Residue, then its C-alpha position, 0 to 999 in steps of 0.5 A: m517532503n510534503g508534496f506530491g511527486d517530491s521524493p527522488m523516487e517519484i521524481a525518477a519515475c516522472q523523468a522516465m515518463l517524460d523520456g518515454r521510458a516508462f507510462l505511470q498510471a494511478f492505481t490502489y491495491s487493498a486488503s478487506w477484512q470482511m465478516g462472513t468470509n475466511t478473512a473476517l477479523g474477530a474480537n481479539g483476532t488476527v488475520e494476515i492477508a496477502v496482496q498480490i501485486n499484478a505482473d504487469a508492472d511495478f507499483l510505487i506506494q505513495e500514500m495509504d489509508f484505513t477505515s473499519t466498520t463494527a456494523a453495516g454503515t457504523f465507522l469506527a472512529t479511532a481502531d485499536y488495531l495493529l499492522t504489520l506489512t512485509l514484502s515477499g521475496s526479501g521478507r523485508q518488513l516495512m516496520n521494525q514491529s506492528q504499528m497502530i493503524a493510525n500510525i501507518a494509515g490515515s483514514y477519511q472517516a476519522n477526520q485524517v488525510p491518508r498517511r503520505m509515504t515519507m519515502p514511497v515504497l517501490v514494490l516489484a511486479n508479481s510480488t506480494i504485500t502481506c498485511n498482518l492486522v491484529n484487532r486489540t478490541a472485544v468487537a468483531a470488525n464488520r469490515a476493515d480496508f486497508s488501501m495503498h494508493g500510488f502508481k504502476v510503472y510500465y516500462t516502455q521503449g524511450r525515444d532513444g530507442t532504449v527499453g526502460d526498466r527498474t535498474q536504470i530508472f530506480h537504480v534497483l535490482 
């Protein structure tokens, strides 16, 4: 699974769009930890940010990336940060324990590419992704950005008159 659109979920979404039962739109959700705000990630600090998924569409996460600066314009090459992602509603974590940020999200800055998901994650409309970031260093982050790239799924009426929904397209509740 290395190419775009080769997972069963991406194929199902693309087929639904071709059938007119969904419209897919590229989208990015992100969390930002910024100095001088209530999301500031201090030295040896832990901050949790809830990312609200809009009520207008489900979201399929395909890849993630992360960048951090220690001062304005000074990128942190390798961040010693831990990340835990949890989906609201089910309380389901996307990993069994906190992960080093480089293991879960690549970075354009650190000569990596964004981390492509081995299996995309479907996040239901009007839900929340909780991003818990732990700074294991003695240096506060000026700004840290975690981005989830993918696409929104807008369900529409197909050519056969049926309205697409996640149970038909993705076989989930």
